[in-house]
C-alpha positions, 0 to 999 in steps of 0.5 A: 500500500505504501508503494502506491502512495500519494505524493503531495508537494506544496511549494511556497512562492514567496520563498524556496521552502517546500515539503512533501508527504508520502502516504495516503491520508487514511485511517491507520496510515503511516506518513513520511514527510520531508521538509527543508533541513532545519525546519520545525514541524508540529503535528496537531500542536505536538512538536516532532523530531526532524532529521538533519536531512529534513525527514519526519514521520507520524501516523493516523489512528484507526478511528480518527475522523478530524483533519490532521493539522500540520505546521511546518515553520510558519506554514499551517495546513489541514489534511482531510483524513479519509475513513476506512471500512474494517472487516469482522473476523471470527476465531474459534478454538482458543483456550478460554483463559486466553479469551477471558483471562482468570483473575490470577493473571491480571497482574502479569498482564498489567506488567507485560502491557507496561513493558510494551507501552514503555518500549513504544514511547521511545523517541530516539534519533535513529533514522531507519524509519525513512527506509523502505520496509520489507516483508518479514516472512516469505511465501506466507499467507495473510490471514488477519488484517488491521482494524478487523473486529475480532470475535473470539470464541463468540465474544466481541473483543478488541479490534486487531491492530496487526497483520498476520502472516501464516507460515509453518512453525520454524519459518525464518523471520526477517527484520522489516527495517533496521533498528534497536531491540527494545523488548525481547520476551519469550513468553508474554501471556497474549503475544507469546514470543515477542520482539519490539524494535525502535526505528527512530522518531517514535516509530516502532514495530512488534513481532508476536507469537514467535517460536524462537528469538535470536536477538536480545534487548539493546541489540542493533539489527540490520534490515533483513537480519534473521531475528527468529522463527514463526510460532504459535505462542500466546493467544494463537490457534496456529503458527503465524507471525503477527506484526504491528506498527506504531507511532508512539501509542498510535497503532498503525496498519503495517500494510501501509508500509509493506505494499500489501492491499 
């Protein structure tokens, strides 16, 4: 989807200042921006990092309805956000404790959610976010998409915020982008074997339900590195990789950077 981007160029006639956006202004989308070096950028009044080369990034939430207000130096624009229709997905056969967890695991879940939240708050100066993402699992089948309402064992639950790649257990997983490992856990309650990578400027990716993990927290990885294998750990009915994309706490659609419709 990201490769089918809309490129918007706005030229200010009174100066040489220019900026561009790569990405569709639709719910769940990742947007890569480029401005003149040294520019100041605000998204909805929040100042965000800009690389020395003028690159910046932000995301549009799943259910966002209002315009995105962007201020670059003294120029302010409002970009309309287009709505999407999301699917409904029914999944049966899950362990009941994974659908409605018993009280004795509430503290564990709370602790693990805190770890994930902390990893997603990173606002480093890394610049990998401006590179093209690659598919993490070759020859896999997409079995779950972003935004779909999940009905688990007949019970309505949170929407799915990732992209599921079904493949045989043990299938190698590639890093979609270069970055630093900010979380590496083999057995989280919901997501099983889980990795989180920081790519800079609040952009992070998550890999879930992994069988094996080959990297450790703090390790720097390159795009295409083998980081682990597909599994069925956590809340899963079969072997698959669930990948997520975030801009801080805003959950984005990985398909918008992987050229997947």
